[in-house]
C-alpha positions in Angstrom: 0.1 -9.7 -14.2 0.5 -7.1 -16.9 4.2 -6.3 -17.5 5.0 -3.0 -19.2 8.3 -1.4 -20.3 8.7 2.2 -19.4 11.6 4.6 -19.6 12.5 7.5 -17.3 9.7 10.2 -17.2 7.2 7.8 -18.9 3.9 7.0 -17.1 1.1 4.5 -17.0 -2.5 5.4 -16.0 -4.8 3.2 -14.0 -8.6 3.8 -13.8 -8.4 7.3 -15.2 -7.3 8.8 -11.8 -4.0 7.1 -10.9 -0.8 7.9 -12.7 2.5 6.1 -12.1 5.6 7.7 -13.4 9.1 6.4 -13.7 11.2 9.1 -11.9 14.6 7.6 -12.0 16.5 4.4 -12.8 19.8 3.6 -11.2 21.2 0.1 -11.5 18.6 -2.3 -10.2 16.6 0.4 -8.4 13.7 2.2 -9.9 12.1 5.3 -8.3 8.4 5.8 -9.1 6.0 8.6 -8.5 2.4 8.0 -7.9 -0.3 10.6 -8.4 -3.6 9.4 -7.0 -6.7 10.8 -5.2 -6.2 11.2 -1.4 -9.0 8.6 -0.9 -6.7 5.9 -2.4 -4.4 4.3 0.1 -0.9 3.5 -1.2 1.6 1.3 0.7 4.8 -0.6 -0.1 3.8 -4.2 -0.2 5.8 -5.2 3.0 4.0 -2.5 5.0 0.7 -3.5 3.6 1.3 -7.1 4.6 2.2 -6.0 8.2 -1.0 -3.9 8.4 -3.0 -7.0 7.3 -1.3 -9.2 9.8 -1.9 -6.7 12.6 -5.5 -6.3 11.7 -5.9 -10.1 11.8 -4.3 -10.2 15.3 -6.5 -7.4 16.5 -9.6 -9.2 15.2 -8.7 -12.3 17.2 -8.4 -10.5 20.6 -11.1 -11.8 22.9 -13.3 -9.2 24.4 -13.5 -8.9 28.2 -16.4 -7.9 30.4 -15.5 -4.8 32.3 -17.8 -5.9 35.2 -15.5 -8.9 35.7 -12.5 -6.6 36.2 -14.3 -4.7 39.0 -14.9 -7.8 41.1 
Protein backbone atom coordinates (compact mmCIF):
# COMPACT_ATOMS: atom_id res chain seq x y z
CA UNK A 1 0.00 0.00 0.00
CA UNK A 2 1.26 3.45 -0.90
CA UNK A 3 0.67 5.95 1.91
CA UNK A 4 0.76 9.66 1.07
CA UNK A 5 0.34 12.76 3.18
CA UNK A 6 -1.94 15.41 1.70
CA UNK A 7 -3.40 18.64 3.06
CA UNK A 8 -6.77 20.21 2.35
CA UNK A 9 -7.16 21.07 -1.36
CA UNK A 10 -4.19 18.89 -2.35
CA UNK A 11 -4.64 16.03 -4.80
CA UNK A 12 -3.18 12.84 -6.12
CA UNK A 13 -3.53 11.55 -9.67
CA UNK A 14 -3.95 7.91 -10.64
CA UNK A 15 -3.46 6.66 -14.20
CA UNK A 16 -3.56 10.14 -15.78
CA UNK A 17 -7.37 10.23 -15.58
CA UNK A 18 -8.39 9.88 -11.93
CA UNK A 19 -7.84 12.74 -9.49
CA UNK A 20 -8.49 12.43 -5.76
CA UNK A 21 -8.65 15.69 -3.82
CA UNK A 22 -8.79 16.25 -0.08
CA UNK A 23 -11.87 18.47 0.30
CA UNK A 24 -12.05 18.83 4.08
CA UNK A 25 -10.56 17.46 7.28
CA UNK A 26 -12.55 17.58 10.53
CA UNK A 27 -11.22 15.59 13.44
CA UNK A 28 -10.84 11.97 12.36
CA UNK A 29 -12.98 12.39 9.23
CA UNK A 30 -11.63 13.29 5.81
CA UNK A 31 -13.86 14.32 2.90
CA UNK A 32 -12.45 13.45 -0.49
CA UNK A 33 -13.53 14.34 -4.00
CA UNK A 34 -12.94 11.96 -6.89
CA UNK A 35 -12.83 13.12 -10.48
CA UNK A 36 -12.83 10.13 -12.84
CA UNK A 37 -14.26 9.13 -16.22
CA UNK A 38 -17.87 7.90 -16.12
CA UNK A 39 -16.64 4.48 -17.23
CA UNK A 40 -14.84 4.07 -13.88
CA UNK A 41 -16.99 2.61 -11.10
CA UNK A 42 -16.38 4.13 -7.67
CA UNK A 43 -17.82 2.57 -4.51
CA UNK A 44 -17.25 2.82 -0.79
CA UNK A 45 -15.52 -0.41 0.21
CA UNK A 46 -18.42 -1.71 2.34
CA UNK A 47 -20.82 -1.25 -0.59
CA UNK A 48 -18.35 -2.89 -2.99
CA UNK A 49 -18.10 -5.93 -0.69
CA UNK A 50 -21.92 -6.18 -0.51
CA UNK A 51 -22.12 -6.09 -4.33
CA UNK A 52 -19.51 -8.84 -4.60
CA UNK A 53 -21.33 -11.01 -2.05
CA UNK A 54 -24.67 -10.52 -3.84
CA UNK A 55 -23.07 -11.40 -7.18
CA UNK A 56 -21.67 -14.61 -5.66
CA UNK A 57 -25.10 -15.52 -4.27
CA UNK A 58 -26.73 -14.85 -7.64
CA UNK A 59 -24.15 -16.98 -9.43
CA UNK A 60 -24.96 -19.92 -7.14
CA UNK A 61 -28.70 -19.91 -7.88
CA UNK A 62 -29.67 -23.14 -9.61
CA UNK A 63 -31.47 -22.73 -12.89
CA UNK A 64 -34.90 -24.26 -13.30
CA UNK A 65 -36.51 -25.72 -16.34
CA UNK A 66 -39.68 -23.75 -17.14
CA UNK A 67 -41.27 -26.87 -18.62
CA UNK A 68 -41.10 -28.48 -15.18
CA UNK A 69 -43.16 -25.61 -13.77
CA UNK A 70 -45.93 -26.18 -16.32
CA UNK A 71 -46.47 -29.82 -15.35
